[in-house]
C-alpha positions, 0 to 999 in steps of 0.5 A: 952920368947921373940922370938928376937935375942937381948939378952942385951938392953943398954941405954944412960941416958941423953935424954933416961931415964933421962930428962937433959938440952939441952946444956949450955944455958939451964942449965944456965936458969935452974940454975937460971941465968939471960938471959942477963948474960955476960957469954953467950956472952963469945966467949973464953968460947964457944971456950974452952967449948968442950974441958973442957966437954970431959976432964970432961966426960973422968975422966981426970979432976975433977968437981972442975977443971972443974968449975975452968976451965969454970971460967977461960975460961969465963974470970970471967963472971962466978965463979967456984960456978956459973959453978957448980950450972949449972953443978948441974942444968943439970939433971933434972928427969926421963921420965915418963914411963920409969919403963914400958920400963924396965918392959917389957925388964926384963919380956921378960927375957933380960939383961939390962944396961947404957952407958952414957957420963957423969961425976963424979958430975952427976954420984953422983946426978943420984945415982950410985956414992952413992947408993942413987937413990931417984930422979932417982929410975928406974936407980937402976933397970938396971942390970949395970951402966956404965960412960964415966968417969970411963971408960976413953973413950967417945962416939962416939969414938969406944974405949968406946963401947970396953971398955964398952963390956969388963967391962960389960962382953958383948962381943959376946952379941947381944946388942940393944942400945938406944941414943939421939945422932946420931953420937953415934948411927952410931958408935954403929952400926959400932960396931956391935949393933942394935941401935935406935936414940931417939928423946928426945922431943918426948916421948922416952918411946913410942919410945923404946916400939916400937923399942921393938916390932920391935925386938920382944922382946915384942909383 
């Protein structure tokens, strides 16, 4: 049994367990669109993208409504079908080595969960919405999976940590949290969790294993 005060490890998904596009331009490229595409020069889309993304991740709009919003904001540079193709290109694959991280935590007797800023379509592609984890098999091994669009809140707002703790029955638990966004880490610490920022480009599983050793979860 681990000699640690932690009893639950919570993961963000994108940039921690799953490789994802790093922004619109990257997803645009992964979807096969040309680098000279006029959509990349749309100032109006840039102005509206954060609002659309936040509404999408809170579950306030559907993927189809988000895609229509992107098409309208780009003033026709993208069609809704184009936007959907870019959305689908956002999730890539699991990081090699995350199975060992999850194994180490479970072997130490600790619980695991995920808390992700995401949307309905990505929740389908990742597996939780459909139960098909073929492309992301290690996500199925986590004890609980929770998403912003279902909770109705997004990180780094403190309300999502409260909603997650209630939904996951973790009130009073001693949590270690991994996320690739510093504002989310800072909010988690204010909420009372131990938290470690993960550099998505520098072997996240190795960073997590080092943190597990630091917290005496593993030797």
